[in-house]
FILOTI-283523 format. One record per residue (C-alpha): z negated, x negated, y; residue number from 1. Coordinates in pm, 1 decimal. Layout:
BEGIN
+----------+----------+----------+-----+
!       pz !       px !       py !   i !
+----------+----------+----------+-----+
!        Z !        X !        Y ! NUM !
...
+----------+----------+----------+-----+
This chain:
BEGIN
+----------+----------+----------+-----+
!       pz !       px !       py !   i !
+----------+----------+----------+-----+
! -10434.5 !  -8278.2 !  16958.6 !   1 !
! -10330.7 !  -8656.9 !  16887.8 !   2 !
! -10506.3 !  -8795.8 !  16640.8 !   3 !
! -10571.6 !  -9151.4 !  16799.8 !   4 !
! -10731.9 !  -9018.5 !  17054.9 !   5 !
! -11052.2 !  -9130.7 !  17181.2 !   6 !
! -11314.0 !  -8912.8 !  17350.0 !   7 !
! -11615.8 !  -9108.6 !  17501.7 !   8 !
! -11902.1 !  -8833.2 !  17635.2 !   9 !
! -12167.7 !  -9049.8 !  17844.2 !  10 !
! -12429.5 !  -8874.1 !  17995.4 !  11 !
! -12679.0 !  -9006.3 !  18243.4 !  12 !
! -12956.3 !  -8733.8 !  18244.4 !  13 !
! -13175.3 !  -8727.9 !  18585.3 !  14 !
! -13547.6 !  -8649.8 !  18550.6 !  15 !
! -13595.3 !  -8284.5 !  18569.0 !  16 !
! -13918.1 !  -8099.5 !  18625.2 !  17 !
! -13808.5 !  -7804.2 !  18388.7 !  18 !
! -13986.0 !  -7633.3 !  18032.2 !  19 !
! -13807.1 !  -7619.6 !  17742.3 !  20 !
! -13911.6 !  -7408.0 !  17490.8 !  21 !
! -14073.5 !  -7646.3 !  17222.4 !  22 !
! -13999.3 !  -7962.4 !  17434.5 !  23 !
! -14343.5 !  -8089.5 !  17688.6 !  24 !
! -14265.6 !  -7998.8 !  18057.3 !  25 !
! -14101.6 !  -8357.7 !  18169.1 !  26 !
! -13899.0 !  -8426.6 !  17909.4 !  27 !
! -13574.2 !  -8447.9 !  17911.7 !  28 !
! -13309.7 !  -8280.3 !  17705.1 !  29 !
! -12952.7 !  -8259.0 !  17666.7 !  30 !
! -12637.5 !  -8140.8 !  17465.6 !  31 !
! -12329.1 !  -8280.5 !  17375.0 !  32 !
! -12044.0 !  -8112.4 !  17150.7 !  33 !
! -11763.5 !  -8352.5 !  17022.0 !  34 !
! -11449.7 !  -8207.9 !  16880.2 !  35 !
! -11293.9 !  -8412.1 !  16588.4 !  36 !
! -10913.5 !  -8483.4 !  16598.8 !  37 !
! -10863.6 !  -8266.5 !  16312.4 !  38 !
! -11117.8 !  -8048.2 !  16184.0 !  39 !
! -10955.1 !  -7983.0 !  15822.9 !  40 !
! -11008.2 !  -8309.7 !  15724.3 !  41 !
! -11388.0 !  -8464.4 !  15623.2 !  42 !
! -11613.7 !  -8580.6 !  15957.7 !  43 !
! -11793.5 !  -8898.6 !  15948.2 !  44 !
! -12148.3 !  -8978.1 !  16162.3 !  45 !
! -12303.3 !  -9301.1 !  16276.3 !  46 !
! -12583.2 !  -9283.2 !  16425.0 !  47 !
! -12863.7 !  -9589.3 !  16468.7 !  48 !
! -13146.7 !  -9551.6 !  16620.9 !  49 !
! -13425.8 !  -9792.7 !  16737.6 !  50 !
! -13724.6 !  -9517.4 !  16812.1 !  51 !
! -13687.5 !  -9190.7 !  16689.4 !  52 !
! -13596.0 !  -8962.1 !  16439.7 !  53 !
! -13241.9 !  -8855.5 !  16317.3 !  54 !
! -13252.0 !  -8491.8 !  16167.7 !  55 !
! -12870.8 !  -8376.1 !  16044.1 !  56 !
! -12758.3 !  -7997.0 !  15929.0 !  57 !
! -12423.1 !  -7895.4 !  15774.7 !  58 !
! -12300.6 !  -7579.3 !  15890.0 !  59 !
! -11963.7 !  -7310.1 !  15933.6 !  60 !
! -11838.5 !  -7482.6 !  16237.7 !  61 !
! -11578.0 !  -7728.5 !  16326.3 !  62 !
! -11731.6 !  -7947.4 !  16631.6 !  63 !
! -12049.7 !  -8224.2 !  16512.2 !  64 !
! -12292.8 !  -8110.2 !  16790.6 !  65 !
! -12571.1 !  -8302.2 !  16920.9 !  66 !
! -12916.5 !  -8207.0 !  17093.0 !  67 !
! -13120.8 !  -8530.6 !  17227.7 !  68 !
! -13498.8 !  -8523.2 !  17393.7 !  69 !
! -13665.5 !  -8806.1 !  17508.0 !  70 !
! -14015.1 !  -8839.9 !  17660.7 !  71 !
! -14061.5 !  -8897.9 !  17964.1 !  72 !
! -14211.1 !  -9244.9 !  18044.9 !  73 !
! -14533.8 !  -9312.3 !  18190.1 !  74 !
! -14620.6 !  -9682.2 !  18254.7 !  75 !
! -15052.1 !  -9786.9 !  18217.9 !  76 !
! -15070.6 !  -9854.6 !  18593.1 !  77 !
! -14920.0 !  -9467.7 !  18630.1 !  78 !
! -15167.4 !  -9329.6 !  18401.3 !  79 !
! -15476.2 !  -9528.5 !  18482.7 !  80 !
! -15377.0 !  -9644.9 !  18843.7 !  81 !
! -15359.0 !  -9987.9 !  19013.0 !  82 !
! -15650.9 ! -10120.8 !  19211.2 !  83 !
! -15479.7 ! -10339.7 !  19390.6 !  84 !
! -15261.6 ! -10093.5 !  19533.0 !  85 !
! -15482.9 !  -9946.7 !  19743.7 !  86 !
! -15386.7 !  -9642.2 !  19789.7 !  87 !
! -15038.7 !  -9696.0 !  19857.9 !  88 !
! -14796.6 !  -9430.3 !  19692.8 !  89 !
! -14569.6 !  -9576.7 !  19321.9 !  90 !
! -14216.4 !  -9600.8 !  19377.1 !  91 !
! -14103.1 !  -9468.7 !  19054.3 !  92 !
! -13741.8 !  -9607.6 !  18903.4 !  93 !
! -13497.2 !  -9320.4 !  18769.9 !  94 !
! -13600.2 !  -9198.9 !  18427.5 !  95 !
! -13267.0 !  -9131.3 !  18286.8 !  96 !
! -13195.4 !  -9139.3 !  17905.7 !  97 !
! -12867.0 !  -9294.4 !  17800.7 !  98 !
! -12690.7 !  -9140.4 !  17517.3 !  99 !
! -12314.1 !  -9118.1 !  17436.9 ! 100 !
! -12092.2 !  -9024.7 !  17164.4 ! 101 !
! -11728.4 !  -9146.6 !  17093.4 ! 102 !
! -11496.2 !  -9026.8 !  16870.8 ! 103 !
! -11120.5 !  -9132.0 !  16721.6 ! 104 !
! -10973.7 !  -9017.5 !  16399.9 ! 105 !
! -11252.7 !  -8792.2 !  16309.2 ! 106 !
! -11530.8 !  -9051.8 !  16331.9 ! 107 !
! -11803.8 !  -8971.4 !  16549.3 ! 108 !
! -12039.3 !  -9327.8 !  16684.0 ! 109 !
! -12356.0 !  -9191.0 !  16855.9 ! 110 !
! -12495.9 !  -9414.5 !  17074.3 ! 111 !
! -12824.1 !  -9451.4 !  17293.9 ! 112 !
! -13121.2 !  -9650.2 !  17460.0 ! 113 !
! -13377.2 !  -9585.9 !  17242.3 ! 114 !
! -13469.1 !  -9896.4 !  17229.8 ! 115 !
! -13635.3 !  -9817.9 !  17564.6 ! 116 !
! -13867.7 !  -9506.1 !  17446.1 ! 117 !
! -13811.9 !  -9266.9 !  17151.1 ! 118 !
! -13505.6 !  -9038.0 !  17131.1 ! 119 !
! -13521.3 !  -8706.9 !  16906.3 ! 120 !
! -13184.4 !  -8616.0 !  16697.6 ! 121 !
! -13091.2 !  -8249.5 !  16615.9 ! 122 !
! -12718.1 !  -8312.8 !  16490.9 ! 123 !
! -12461.4 !  -8007.9 !  16350.6 ! 124 !
! -12184.9 !  -8085.4 !  16156.8 ! 125 !
! -11906.9 !  -7913.7 !  15964.0 ! 126 !
! -12036.2 !  -7938.1 !  15564.5 ! 127 !
! -11786.1 !  -8157.9 !  15497.3 ! 128 !
! -11888.9 !  -8499.7 !  15688.2 ! 129 !
! -11998.4 !  -8828.0 !  15566.4 ! 130 !
! -12330.2 !  -9012.4 !  15747.4 ! 131 !
! -12414.2 !  -9322.2 !  15825.6 ! 132 !
! -12802.3 !  -9302.6 !  15985.3 ! 133 !
! -13057.0 !  -9518.3 !  16026.9 ! 134 !
! -13359.2 !  -9580.0 !  16250.9 ! 135 !
! -13658.9 !  -9804.3 !  16275.9 ! 136 !
! -13987.2 !  -9706.9 !  16463.5 ! 137 !
! -14147.8 !  -9319.5 !  16500.9 ! 138 !
! -13895.8 !  -9135.5 !  16306.7 ! 139 !
! -13793.8 !  -8964.6 !  16009.2 ! 140 !
! -13463.6 !  -8851.8 !  15888.6 ! 141 !
! -13375.3 !  -8530.8 !  15726.4 ! 142 !
! -13068.2 !  -8423.0 !  15633.5 ! 143 !
! -12947.0 !  -8084.4 !  15467.2 ! 144 !
! -12643.8 !  -7919.0 !  15371.9 ! 145 !
! -12410.8 !  -8184.8 !  15372.9 ! 146 !
! -12093.6 !  -8265.1 !  15127.0 ! 147 !
! -11999.5 !  -8633.0 !  15135.3 ! 148 !
! -12087.5 !  -9009.4 !  15115.0 ! 149 !
! -12434.7 !  -9058.6 !  15251.1 ! 150 !
! -12590.0 !  -9413.7 !  15376.4 ! 151 !
! -12929.0 !  -9380.2 !  15527.1 ! 152 !
! -13187.7 !  -9667.9 !  15630.3 ! 153 !
! -13544.6 !  -9642.0 !  15763.6 ! 154 !
! -13789.7 !  -9872.2 !  15846.2 ! 155 !
! -14161.3 !  -9689.0 !  15890.1 ! 156 !
! -14082.4 !  -9335.2 !  15812.9 ! 157 !
! -13970.3 !  -9086.5 !  15565.0 ! 158 !
! -13619.6 !  -9008.6 !  15439.5 ! 159 !
! -13541.7 !  -8602.1 !  15334.4 ! 160 !
! -13232.6 !  -8525.3 !  15194.2 ! 161 !
! -13146.4 !  -8207.5 !  15054.1 ! 162 !
! -12881.4 !  -7927.3 !  14926.0 ! 163 !
! -12610.0 !  -8291.4 !  14918.0 ! 164 !
! -12310.1 !  -8272.7 !  14731.5 ! 165 !
! -12126.8 !  -8628.3 !  14682.7 ! 166 !
! -12347.6 !  -8996.5 !  14708.7 ! 167 !
! -12639.1 !  -9114.6 !  14846.1 ! 168 !
! -12714.7 !  -9500.8 !  14939.1 ! 169 !
! -13082.7 !  -9439.1 !  15090.0 ! 170 !
! -13362.9 !  -9709.1 !  15140.8 ! 171 !
! -13699.2 !  -9676.4 !  15352.9 ! 172 !
! -13994.0 !  -9956.6 !  15356.3 ! 173 !
! -14269.8 !  -9722.0 !  15447.8 ! 174 !
! -14227.3 !  -9408.9 !  15372.4 ! 175 !
! -14141.9 !  -9139.6 !  15085.3 ! 176 !
! -13787.8 !  -9106.2 !  14944.8 ! 177 !
! -13694.5 !  -8768.6 !  14894.9 ! 178 !
! -13325.1 !  -8627.1 !  14757.9 ! 179 !
! -13201.6 !  -8328.4 !  14574.4 ! 180 !
! -12861.3 !  -8268.7 !  14482.7 ! 181 !
! -12645.2 !  -7977.5 !  14431.6 ! 182 !
! -12336.0 !  -8121.3 !  14295.9 ! 183 !
! -12270.1 !  -8503.3 !  14233.1 ! 184 !
! -12000.2 !  -8736.4 !  14276.4 ! 185 !
! -11907.6 !  -8812.9 !  13948.3 ! 186 !
! -11782.6 !  -9149.5 !  13976.6 ! 187 !
! -11970.9 !  -9320.3 !  14287.0 ! 188 !
! -12266.2 !  -9567.5 !  14193.3 ! 189 !
! -12621.0 !  -9473.3 !  14379.1 ! 190 !
! -12930.5 !  -9617.4 !  14486.3 ! 191 !
! -13252.4 !  -9543.2 !  14628.9 ! 192 !
! -13496.7 !  -9729.9 !  14726.0 ! 193 !
! -13864.6 !  -9817.3 !  14887.3 ! 194 !
! -14127.4 ! -10059.5 !  14932.3 ! 195 !
! -14426.3 !  -9831.2 !  14991.7 ! 196 !
! -14377.4 !  -9449.2 !  14873.9 ! 197 !
! -14237.3 !  -9244.9 !  14596.8 ! 198 !
! -13894.9 !  -9243.7 !  14498.3 ! 199 !
! -13803.2 !  -8898.2 !  14400.2 ! 200 !
! -13493.6 !  -8722.3 !  14320.5 ! 201 !
! -13348.4 !  -8396.5 !  14201.6 ! 202 !
! -13019.3 !  -8384.7 !  14020.1 ! 203 !
! -12822.7 !  -8094.0 !  13830.1 ! 204 !
! -12894.4 !  -8045.0 !  13502.0 ! 205 !
! -12529.4 !  -8152.0 !  13376.4 ! 206 !
! -12537.5 !  -8476.9 !  13612.0 ! 207 !
! -12419.0 !  -8780.8 !  13385.2 ! 208 !
! -12572.8 !  -9106.1 !  13483.6 ! 209 !
! -12679.0 !  -9446.0 !  13373.0 ! 210 !
! -13024.6 !  -9514.5 !  13530.1 ! 211 !
! -13173.8 !  -9859.1 !  13647.9 ! 212 !
! -13542.1 !  -9822.3 !  13788.0 ! 213 !
! -13773.7 ! -10019.5 !  13819.3 ! 214 !
! -14103.7 !  -9924.0 !  13956.7 ! 215 !
! -14349.7 ! -10236.2 !  14053.9 ! 216 !
! -14693.0 ! -10049.0 !  14078.6 ! 217 !
! -14613.1 !  -9709.6 !  13938.5 ! 218 !
! -14489.0 !  -9528.3 !  13692.1 ! 219 !
! -14157.2 !  -9358.2 !  13620.3 ! 220 !
! -14136.6 !  -8968.4 !  13517.9 ! 221 !
! -13854.8 !  -8736.7 !  13438.7 ! 222 !
! -13828.7 !  -8424.2 !  13287.4 ! 223 !
! -13465.3 !  -8556.3 !  13172.5 ! 224 !
! -13418.2 !  -8666.8 !  12823.3 ! 225 !
! -13348.8 !  -9013.4 !  12908.4 ! 226 !
! -13203.1 !  -9259.3 !  12638.0 ! 227 !
! -13351.0 !  -9547.5 !  12659.2 ! 228 !
! -13204.1 !  -9897.1 !  12634.3 ! 229 !
! -13391.1 ! -10023.7 !  12364.4 ! 230 !
! -13240.4 ! -10337.1 !  12308.2 ! 231 !
! -13415.1 ! -10672.1 !  12379.5 ! 232 !
! -13517.0 ! -10776.1 !  12717.5 ! 233 !
! -13265.3 ! -10932.7 !  12953.0 ! 234 !
! -13343.8 ! -11283.7 !  13013.5 ! 235 !
! -13159.3 ! -11553.7 !  13273.2 ! 236 !
! -13209.4 ! -11894.0 !  13259.8 ! 237 !
! -13183.2 ! -12123.2 !  13603.7 ! 238 !
! -13215.6 ! -12547.9 !  13623.2 ! 239 !
! -13332.1 ! -12689.2 !  13879.0 ! 240 !
! -13384.4 ! -13099.6 !  13946.5 ! 241 !
! -13402.0 ! -13118.2 !  13545.9 ! 242 !
! -13632.8 ! -12851.6 !  13546.1 ! 243 !
! -13563.8 ! -12486.6 !  13371.7 ! 244 !
! -13685.6 ! -12143.5 !  13479.7 ! 245 !
! -13701.5 ! -11833.8 !  13270.2 ! 246 !
! -13696.5 ! -11517.9 !  13452.5 ! 247 !
! -13721.2 ! -11201.6 !  13232.8 ! 248 !
! -13589.1 ! -10820.6 !  13374.6 ! 249 !
! -13792.1 ! -10595.8 !  13363.2 ! 250 !
! -13570.5 ! -10283.0 !  13485.6 ! 251 !
! -13592.3 !  -9965.0 !  13214.9 ! 252 !
! -13237.3 !  -9863.1 !  13184.9 ! 253 !
! -13106.4 !  -9535.7 !  12996.9 ! 254 !
! -12861.4 !  -9310.7 !  13023.1 ! 255 !
! -12858.5 !  -8916.4 !  13129.1 ! 256 !
! -12616.9 !  -8647.4 !  12966.1 ! 257 !
! -12426.4 !  -8952.0 !  12792.1 ! 258 !
! -12408.2 !  -9202.6 !  13087.8 ! 259 !
! -12197.4 !  -9219.7 !  13392.1 ! 260 !
! -12214.0 !  -9397.5 !  13724.1 ! 261 !
! -12494.9 !  -9606.1 !  13775.2 ! 262 !
! -12844.7 !  -9452.9 !  13959.1 ! 263 !
! -13075.5 !  -9754.5 !  14076.7 ! 264 !
! -13444.5 !  -9699.3 !  14164.2 ! 265 !
! -13670.3 !  -9898.2 !  14279.8 ! 266 !
! -14034.1 !  -9924.3 !  14486.9 ! 267 !
! -14344.3 ! -10116.5 !  14494.1 ! 268 !
! -14604.2 !  -9937.4 !  14558.1 ! 269 !
! -14576.4 !  -9565.0 !  14469.2 ! 270 !
! -14396.0 !  -9343.8 !  14155.8 ! 271 !
! -14033.6 !  -9248.4 !  14068.3 ! 272 !
! -13914.9 !  -8898.0 !  14006.7 ! 273 !
! -13607.3 !  -8828.3 !  13831.4 ! 274 !
! -13640.3 !  -8423.9 !  13823.3 ! 275 !
! -13384.1 !  -8148.0 !  13672.7 ! 276 !
! -13290.6 !  -7874.7 !  13900.0 ! 277 !
! -13402.0 !  -7580.6 !  13772.5 ! 278 !
+----------+----------+----------+-----+
């Protein structure tokens, strides 16, 4: 199969009056299977939603399998009735779910009309697969059993990553951020942050890291023996219009197992937990 091929799978799903397990009777449900150009090499998956959740699981297969569910839309007038219609029948537009997946050189990009209504995605990927995932409203992001570089962003929801081997940059605004590594990339810096919620990261016992930690309205806990930097506080001096401003940095810095790539963890309302895998 040529490495520069491009596959575009587009589905415009009709409104079906059919029941699926664990799915409401009128919900829309579809599946897309995407083959990688070179299954012997790691894949890369890029998914961005406006409304909805994303769940990604690594498995032993070679394809990326995308299952999508969207609730059938109902307008307020359809639910409550429109008195001015005087018994007239409502003519509804087609209730379609538009989702597509494009593959080129092992990079798969998933697009959808999640700005219209929430779409929940459950995706299986080969275990060696890097991910770029994001959502804004009405959903969480969950990843399990994946080996690669992960970039994960949420706004109004939690992020939970477990059984991860590789590196992570993850950020959410409203929700907890929980990450559990089975192995870390020894040469890659990582960052974990949330505004309202806990940052809870579990590393292998032998992980080496230089940590940079800040919780504005919470505490920092760890069962690692962190060698905390006891040096003087760092200050920044800036000048504007003849006035000088001195800013005192209140980050906590330290080393785990002698130090390594920087691991930044930050939140405002919540605690930070740095755990050692048992």
